[in-house]
GULO-820197 format. One record per residue (C-alpha): x, y, z; residue number from 0. Coordinates in steps of 0.02 Angstrom, whole numbers, plus 50000, padded with zeros to 5 digits. Each point is the difference from the previous one (the first is absolute). Last residue first. Layout:
BEGIN
(r (X Y Z) NUM)
...
***
This chain:
BEGIN
(r (49673 50984 54948) 510)
(r (49868 49864 50015) 509)
(r (50069 49891 49860) 508)
(r (49854 49905 49928) 507)
(r (50007 49810 49996) 506)
(r (49984 49897 49842) 505)
(r (49989 49814 49967) 504)
(r (50087 49934 49846) 503)
(r (49974 49899 49841) 502)
(r (50132 49980 49864) 501)
(r (49938 49899 49852) 500)
(r (50080 49835 49954) 499)
(r (50146 49937 49896) 498)
(r (50048 50174 49945) 497)
(r (50003 50041 49814) 496)
(r (50133 50125 49950) 495)
(r (49991 50067 49821) 494)
(r (50070 49911 49848) 493)
(r (49918 49847 50082) 492)
(r (50146 49984 50121) 491)
(r (49952 49900 50153) 490)
(r (49975 50051 50179) 489)
(r (50019 49946 50180) 488)
(r (49895 50113 50111) 487)
(r (49889 49857 50058) 486)
(r (50152 49906 50062) 485)
(r (50059 50155 50095) 484)
(r (49838 49987 50097) 483)
(r (49822 50064 49984) 482)
(r (49856 49937 50108) 481)
(r (49983 50179 50059) 480)
(r (50155 50110 49987) 479)
(r (50002 50134 50135) 478)
(r (49982 50185 49958) 477)
(r (50026 50146 50118) 476)
(r (49920 50151 49922) 475)
(r (50007 50190 49982) 474)
(r (50181 50046 49967) 473)
(r (50046 49844 49901) 472)
(r (49842 50012 49895) 471)
(r (50015 50186 49962) 470)
(r (50186 50001 49958) 469)
(r (49989 49837 49903) 468)
(r (49859 50068 49893) 467)
(r (50076 50172 49971) 466)
(r (50179 49948 49968) 465)
(r (49949 49849 49896) 464)
(r (49879 50095 49889) 463)
(r (50123 50142 49968) 462)
(r (50140 49877 49962) 461)
(r (49890 49909 49874) 460)
(r (49953 50165 49919) 459)
(r (50183 50050 49981) 458)
(r (50046 49832 49923) 457)
(r (49855 49997 49876) 456)
(r (50107 50017 49844) 455)
(r (50106 49849 50049) 454)
(r (50175 50023 49930) 453)
(r (50015 49944 49819) 452)
(r (50109 50143 49941) 451)
(r (50123 49967 50139) 450)
(r (49965 49884 50146) 449)
(r (49876 49872 50063) 448)
(r (49880 50043 50142) 447)
(r (50052 49856 50115) 446)
(r (50183 49992 49948) 445)
(r (50080 50083 50152) 444)
(r (50183 50010 49948) 443)
(r (50013 50189 49991) 442)
(r (49901 50026 50160) 441)
(r (50118 49882 50090) 440)
(r (50150 50098 49937) 439)
(r (49922 50164 50056) 438)
(r (49974 49923 50172) 437)
(r (50188 49977 50024) 436)
(r (50003 49968 50186) 435)
(r (49855 50028 50117) 434)
(r (49813 50035 49987) 433)
(r (49946 49882 49861) 432)
(r (50074 49846 50085) 431)
(r (49890 50043 50150) 430)
(r (49846 49933 49909) 429)
(r (50063 49821 50025) 428)
(r (49888 49859 49936) 427)
(r (50121 49854 49984) 426)
(r (50029 49900 49841) 425)
(r (50139 50115 49938) 424)
(r (50105 49991 50160) 423)
(r (50114 50134 49929) 422)
(r (49939 50060 49830) 421)
(r (50112 50051 49856) 420)
(r (50119 49853 49972) 419)
(r (49872 49887 50083) 418)
(r (49874 50022 49857) 417)
(r (49827 50006 50075) 416)
(r (49923 50144 49904) 415)
(r (50074 49930 49840) 414)
(r (49912 49832 50027) 413)
(r (49826 50073 50030) 412)
(r (50030 50135 49868) 411)
(r (50026 49864 49869) 410)
(r (50113 50013 49847) 409)
(r (49981 49913 49832) 408)
(r (50116 50013 49850) 407)
(r (49935 49948 49830) 406)
(r (50121 49968 49857) 405)
(r (49946 50095 49844) 404)
(r (50170 50068 49954) 403)
(r (50140 49877 50044) 402)
(r (50079 49995 50172) 401)
(r (50190 50015 50003) 400)
(r (50089 49929 50152) 399)
(r (50121 50103 50104) 398)
(r (49889 50007 50152) 397)
(r (49852 50048 49891) 396)
(r (50041 50094 49839) 395)
(r (49846 50055 49907) 394)
(r (49942 49996 49819) 393)
(r (50003 50148 49882) 392)
(r (49822 49965 49943) 391)
(r (49929 50009 50175) 390)
(r (49987 49859 50131) 389)
(r (49817 49981 50049) 388)
(r (49935 50042 50174) 387)
(r (49895 49892 50115) 386)
(r (49927 50058 50167) 385)
(r (49980 49839 50100) 384)
(r (49903 49998 50160) 383)
(r (49972 50098 50160) 382)
(r (49879 50140 49961) 381)
(r (49947 50041 50178) 380)
(r (50180 49970 50061) 379)
(r (49958 49968 50184) 378)
(r (50178 50004 50066) 377)
(r (50054 50156 49908) 376)
(r (49834 50093 49993) 375)
(r (49964 49961 50182) 374)
(r (50177 50054 50045) 373)
(r (49971 50165 49911) 372)
(r (49836 50019 50095) 371)
(r (50090 49971 50164) 370)
(r (50132 50130 49960) 369)
(r (49862 50125 49962) 368)
(r (49915 49962 50165) 367)
(r (50167 50021 50087) 366)
(r (50040 50166 49917) 365)
(r (49834 50094 50017) 364)
(r (49995 50134 49865) 363)
(r (49868 49911 49894) 362)
(r (49878 50015 50143) 361)
(r (49994 50189 49991) 360)
(r (49954 50039 49818) 359)
(r (49902 49837 49979) 358)
(r (49882 50043 50142) 357)
(r (49965 49917 50166) 356)
(r (49850 50110 50037) 355)
(r (49992 50038 50184) 354)
(r (49859 49935 50110) 353)
(r (50110 49861 50069) 352)
(r (50102 50137 50082) 351)
(r (50189 49985 50024) 350)
(r (50037 49995 49812) 349)
(r (50189 50023 49982) 348)
(r (50041 49919 50168) 347)
(r (49865 49871 49981) 346)
(r (50065 49953 49827) 345)
(r (50178 49973 50060) 344)
(r (49941 49904 50153) 343)
(r (49889 49890 49891) 342)
(r (50140 49963 49877) 341)
(r (50115 49949 50143) 340)
(r (49867 49891 50079) 339)
(r (49961 49916 49835) 338)
(r (50180 49951 49968) 337)
(r (50021 49933 50176) 336)
(r (49835 49905 49992) 335)
(r (50044 49906 49839) 334)
(r (49843 49907 49946) 333)
(r (49911 50167 49976) 332)
(r (50139 50064 49887) 331)
(r (50013 49849 49885) 330)
(r (49813 49975 49980) 329)
(r (49962 50183 49965) 328)
(r (50142 50012 49877) 327)
(r (49955 49844 49901) 326)
(r (49820 50054 49978) 325)
(r (50045 50180 49958) 324)
(r (50137 49948 49879) 323)
(r (49881 49879 49914) 322)
(r (49870 50139 49988) 321)
(r (50129 50109 49912) 320)
(r (50038 49867 49868) 319)
(r (49822 49942 49973) 318)
(r (49905 50160 49968) 317)
(r (50112 50114 49898) 316)
(r (50063 49861 49887) 315)
(r (49826 49932 49962) 314)
(r (49919 50169 49980) 313)
(r (50139 50060 49887) 312)
(r (49988 49843 49894) 311)
(r (49812 50014 49981) 310)
(r (50014 50186 49960) 309)
(r (50124 49966 49860) 308)
(r (49891 49865 49922) 307)
(r (49848 50113 50017) 306)
(r (50082 50134 49894) 305)
(r (50048 49872 49869) 304)
(r (49821 49937 49992) 303)
(r (49925 50175 49993) 302)
(r (50119 50060 49864) 301)
(r (50167 50072 50050) 300)
(r (50055 50179 49961) 299)
(r (50171 49990 49918) 298)
(r (50142 50089 50089) 297)
(r (50141 50048 49881) 296)
(r (50040 50156 50103) 295)
(r (49911 49997 50167) 294)
(r (49830 50042 50073) 293)
(r (49948 50091 49842) 292)
(r (49884 49862 49937) 291)
(r (49910 50003 50170) 290)
(r (49905 49837 50027) 289)
(r (50141 49922 50102) 288)
(r (50011 50156 50107) 287)
(r (49813 50006 50032) 286)
(r (49995 49815 50044) 285)
(r (50141 50014 50126) 284)
(r (49944 50164 50076) 283)
(r (49830 49924 50035) 282)
(r (49884 50146 50032) 281)
(r (49932 50048 50169) 280)
(r (49848 49973 50109) 279)
(r (49938 49862 49886) 278)
(r (49817 50020 50045) 277)
(r (50004 50182 49943) 276)
(r (50044 49945 49824) 275)
(r (49853 49880 49999) 274)
(r (49883 50138 50054) 273)
(r (50063 50114 49861) 272)
(r (49977 49860 49874) 271)
(r (49819 49976 50054) 270)
(r (49970 50187 49989) 269)
(r (50064 49999 49821) 268)
(r (50162 50087 49957) 267)
(r (50020 50136 49868) 266)
(r (50172 50008 49923) 265)
(r (50158 50078 50072) 264)
(r (50093 49835 49993) 263)
(r (49894 49878 49901) 262)
(r (50148 49910 49921) 261)
(r (50071 49961 50172) 260)
(r (49845 49898 50042) 259)
(r (49989 50008 50190) 258)
(r (49842 49900 50035) 257)
(r (50009 49887 49847) 256)
(r (50186 49975 50030) 255)
(r (49968 49956 50182) 254)
(r (49862 49876 49954) 253)
(r (50118 49912 49880) 252)
(r (50134 49988 50133) 251)
(r (49879 49930 50129) 250)
(r (49933 49870 49878) 249)
(r (50176 49954 49946) 248)
(r (50052 49978 50181) 247)
(r (49864 49869 50023) 246)
(r (50055 49919 49838) 245)
(r (50180 49989 50058) 244)
(r (49955 49926 50168) 243)
(r (49882 49873 49920) 242)
(r (50134 49943 49879) 241)
(r (50122 49991 50146) 240)
(r (49880 49890 50096) 239)
(r (49973 49875 49858) 238)
(r (49829 49935 49948) 237)
(r (50007 49850 49882) 236)
(r (49894 50031 49846) 235)
(r (50055 50181 49992) 234)
(r (49885 50137 49937) 233)
(r (50040 50184 49970) 232)
(r (50127 49955 49869) 231)
(r (50166 50057 49930) 230)
(r (50078 50087 50149) 229)
(r (49990 49861 50128) 228)
(r (50049 49879 49863) 227)
(r (50161 50095 49972) 226)
(r (50059 49969 50179) 225)
(r (49951 49816 49990) 224)
(r (50085 49972 49833) 223)
(r (50160 50081 50063) 222)
(r (49995 49899 50161) 221)
(r (49979 49836 49908) 220)
(r (50145 50044 49885) 219)
(r (50106 50059 50147) 218)
(r (49996 49834 50093) 217)
(r (50111 50015 50153) 216)
(r (50002 50190 50012) 215)
(r (49814 50035 49989) 214)
(r (49951 49835 50080) 213)
(r (50083 50058 50162) 212)
(r (49858 50123 50028) 211)
(r (49877 49860 50039) 210)
(r (49959 50061 50175) 209)
(r (50016 50173 49926) 208)
(r (49826 49992 49927) 207)
(r (49914 49959 50164) 206)
(r (50071 50154 50088) 205)
(r (49959 50113 49853) 204)
(r (49821 49939 49984) 203)
(r (49977 50017 50188) 202)
(r (50070 50178 49995) 201)
(r (49877 50043 49862) 200)
(r (49852 49923 50090) 199)
(r (50031 50092 50162) 198)
(r (50028 49930 50173) 197)
(r (50056 50104 50148) 196)
(r (49908 49881 50118) 195)
(r (49843 50105 49969) 194)
(r (50049 50139 49878) 193)
(r (50058 50167 50071) 192)
(r (50182 49972 49955) 191)
(r (49955 49940 49825) 190)
(r (49917 50162 49946) 189)
(r (50049 49984 49817) 188)
(r (50085 50169 49989) 187)
(r (49959 50110 49854) 186)
(r (50107 50084 49868) 185)
(r (50053 49834 49925) 184)
(r (50188 50008 50027) 183)
(r (50020 50113 50151) 182)
(r (49840 49952 50092) 181)
(r (50029 49818 49952) 180)
(r (50175 50008 50074) 179)
(r (49940 50061 50170) 178)
(r (49848 49887 50016) 177)
(r (50101 49849 49943) 176)
(r (50136 50040 50128) 175)
(r (49875 50003 50143) 174)
(r (49903 49845 49949) 173)
(r (50160 49899 49980) 172)
(r (50059 50051 50174) 171)
(r (49831 49961 50081) 170)
(r (49987 49831 49912) 169)
(r (50170 49944 50066) 168)
(r (49973 50075 50173) 167)
(r (49843 49896 50023) 166)
(r (49925 50064 50164) 165)
(r (49965 49896 50154) 164)
(r (49854 50051 50111) 163)
(r (50012 50087 50168) 162)
(r (49846 50101 49947) 161)
(r (50078 50166 50050) 160)
(r (50169 49949 49929) 159)
(r (49923 49948 49834) 158)
(r (49907 50165 49991) 157)
(r (50162 50094 50037) 156)
(r (50087 49907 49860) 155)
(r (49861 50048 49879) 154)
(r (50017 50182 50058) 153)
(r (50187 49993 49969) 152)
(r (49966 49945 49821) 151)
(r (49884 50147 49973) 150)
(r (50134 50113 50074) 149)
(r (50124 49924 49878) 148)
(r (49885 50050 49857) 147)
(r (50004 50180 50060) 146)
(r (50189 49993 50022) 145)
(r (50024 49937 49822) 144)
(r (49883 50136 49936) 143)
(r (50101 50132 50097) 142)
(r (50162 49929 49922) 141)
(r (49938 50013 49820) 140)
(r (50069 50176 49975) 139)
(r (50169 49948 50070) 138)
(r (49990 49846 49889) 137)
(r (49982 50118 49850) 136)
(r (50158 50091 50051) 135)
(r (50097 49837 50016) 134)
(r (49940 49941 49831) 133)
(r (49860 49873 49978) 132)
(r (49885 50083 49871) 131)
(r (50146 50102 49931) 130)
(r (50092 49840 49948) 129)
(r (49862 49931 49890) 128)
(r (50038 50088 49835) 127)
(r (50189 49996 50023) 126)
(r (49990 49814 50041) 125)
(r (49904 49967 49840) 124)
(r (50128 50095 49896) 123)
(r (50148 49917 50084) 122)
(r (49921 49829 49974) 121)
(r (49982 50034 49815) 120)
(r (50186 50039 49987) 119)
(r (50051 49851 50107) 118)
(r (49896 49872 49902) 117)
(r (49947 49867 50126) 116)
(r (49830 50074 50043) 115)
(r (49909 49882 50121) 114)
(r (50017 50098 50162) 113)
(r (49961 50174 49931) 112)
(r (49871 49924 49884) 111)
(r (50033 49980 49814) 110)
(r (49971 49813 49997) 109)
(r (49900 49932 50149) 108)
(r (50069 49916 50155) 107)
(r (50062 49835 50068) 106)
(r (50031 49921 49830) 105)
(r (50074 50152 49916) 104)
(r (50122 50019 50145) 103)
(r (50078 49827 49996) 102)
(r (50031 49955 49819) 101)
(r (50023 50185 49962) 100)
(r (50157 50007 50110) 99)
(r (50022 50180 50055) 98)
(r (50144 50089 49919) 97)
(r (50185 50014 50040) 96)
(r (50079 50157 49927) 95)
(r (50032 50074 50172) 94)
(r (50003 50191 50007) 93)
(r (49905 50014 50166) 92)
(r (50088 49855 50085) 91)
(r (49898 49839 50008) 90)
(r (50127 49875 49932) 89)
(r (50152 50076 50085) 88)
(r (49918 50009 50171) 87)
(r (49944 49818 49982) 86)
(r (50178 49949 49959) 85)
(r (50056 50080 50162) 84)
(r (49862 49917 50101) 83)
(r (50057 49825 49943) 82)
(r (49853 49879 50005) 81)
(r (49990 49962 49814) 80)
(r (49880 49883 49909) 79)
(r (50044 49942 49826) 78)
(r (49882 49963 49857) 77)
(r (50011 49926 49826) 76)
(r (49937 49823 50033) 75)
(r (49954 50047 50177) 74)
(r (50061 50022 50179) 73)
(r (50187 50004 49976) 72)
(r (50091 50063 50152) 71)
(r (50112 50150 50036) 70)
(r (50044 50062 50175) 69)
(r (50057 49833 50073) 68)
(r (49964 49814 49977) 67)
(r (49921 49936 50161) 66)
(r (49937 50161 50078) 65)
(r (49943 50056 49829) 64)
(r (49907 49836 49973) 63)
(r (49911 50021 50167) 62)
(r (49943 50175 49950) 61)
(r (49935 49932 49835) 60)
(r (49905 49866 50097) 59)
(r (49927 50138 50110) 58)
(r (49939 50094 49846) 57)
(r (49923 49841 49929) 56)
(r (49904 49950 50157) 55)
(r (49827 50053 49943) 54)
(r (49906 49840 50045) 53)
(r (50126 49860 49972) 52)
(r (49888 49917 49870) 51)
(r (49945 50166 49929) 50)
(r (50139 50129 50012) 49)
(r (50148 49881 50016) 48)
(r (49945 49869 49874) 47)
(r (49921 50122 49878) 46)
(r (50157 50108 50004) 45)
(r (50106 49852 49949) 44)
(r (49872 49954 49866) 43)
(r (50000 50174 49927) 42)
(r (50188 50033 50000) 41)
(r (50038 49842 49903) 40)
(r (50166 49912 49971) 39)
(r (50111 50118 50099) 38)
(r (49865 50007 50134) 37)
(r (50013 49811 50021) 36)
(r (50189 50012 50014) 35)
(r (49980 50125 50142) 34)
(r (50148 50110 50033) 33)
(r (50183 50017 49955) 32)
(r (50058 50110 49856) 31)
(r (50109 49927 49862) 30)
(r (49845 49941 49904) 29)
(r (49954 50181 49961) 28)
(r (50064 49994 49821) 27)
(r (49900 49838 49976) 26)
(r (50106 49842 49982) 25)
(r (49970 49895 50157) 24)
(r (49824 50032 50068) 23)
(r (49918 50079 49848) 22)
(r (50082 49882 49876) 21)
(r (49954 49845 50100) 20)
(r (49820 50060 50015) 19)
(r (49990 50032 49814) 18)
(r (50072 49827 49963) 17)
(r (49871 49922 50118) 16)
(r (49858 50100 49922) 15)
(r (50052 49948 49825) 14)
(r (50006 49818 50053) 13)
(r (49829 50013 50081) 12)
(r (49926 50077 49843) 11)
(r (50076 49862 49891) 10)
(r (49935 49865 50118) 9)
(r (49827 50076 49997) 8)
(r (50003 50008 49810) 7)
(r (50057 49819 49989) 6)
(r (49864 49946 50123) 5)
(r (49869 50093 49899) 4)
(r (50065 49925 49838) 3)
(r (49999 49824 50076) 2)
(r (49822 50025 50059) 1)
(r (49947 50044 49822) 0)
***
């Protein structure tokens, strides 16, 4: 019996060795330089860099590019490209490249705007959701963004009055969660007014993304975990993302019971009327998704599918913008010359501290806008790999033919630092956006993606940043408290995860 086991083990080892040799030396991608370990196994290479090296994979990819050039092999069937021109070609509006299911279906849910890999179905879902986050809709939402910003300003004023440090990290996440929950769920979660800005949903989300790398390294585990959250109301081992999804499911179910689209025009109970009043306004996102006439070929989702979409929108709308706010506040307040120029520009436009620093006016300030663009470039709120799959016709890359099905990855963090586009790419220089060929820089900025897959919440994110930065920079002097550049080091867990939270002391500007 032991001999049979040993023989079987030897046979398996031999097969694995031959497979490894084939993948490294005879695979169609073997001509490309890169990691030999990755060429044998994507998962174990990613495990090493994301777990044992604590989220360093993206930086290792950057190092490989600097060593080998614009194309490197980072997986059995995967290349990573740093060339901005190739990126422009892959993400153009009429590109036939599709999202890589291996990646996207294991960090999101099938059928959602983020998780849908079928271009035709994605177009339908995007058409349904686009009005909820369009430029005109953001104009309507701007007063609500300002009102929430005023609540945030009040918390900063309280910290200044008490001379107590404030957690900028928690404050930023609380603000963006309140905004996106109001849009997506029809009611804000009230995170900004919570003690220490803490809320159970934001804590679930924060804890869940600490293991976000599992989704791309071990897709089978991720797929089972994502489905488990939908299949059962009980989990033997509690997981933060399960809890986050279930909490959202309760809110979504309550919304549908309160605003049942099939009861339109029917008699409402007093209890239902009171519930409707408590919302303040309807959720444009839910109402659009539940409208069978929202777009041609749109299929109304069931409760679980609806909740999947809302969970992904909440996640994307909360973490990316809050990361930009955190990064931006730290970078500006640790650069006195940058802050002084922003402050002078704001003080000239808004000479009285009693004035509302509104979206309509603050968005016209050139240096503040240039600074936000630099925050988006250098901070890259969604920094990591965005894989695409070579279409049926194949693709010619630098004279070499890539077969259909090959995966090509690109990373905003690396693209936004390419020396062919960006002078002094590792320096924070807002002035780069005020001189020279600014249109070229706008074209190559990869933060919001491009083409048909461009971030749907781009206009909302800009509105939040203009209003928050404008109000904070005009009204406060902020000094990092027990927070250094070391604390602001980050790792790529699909979204940015800073090493430590950003704390600061606050002083009011007197004029």
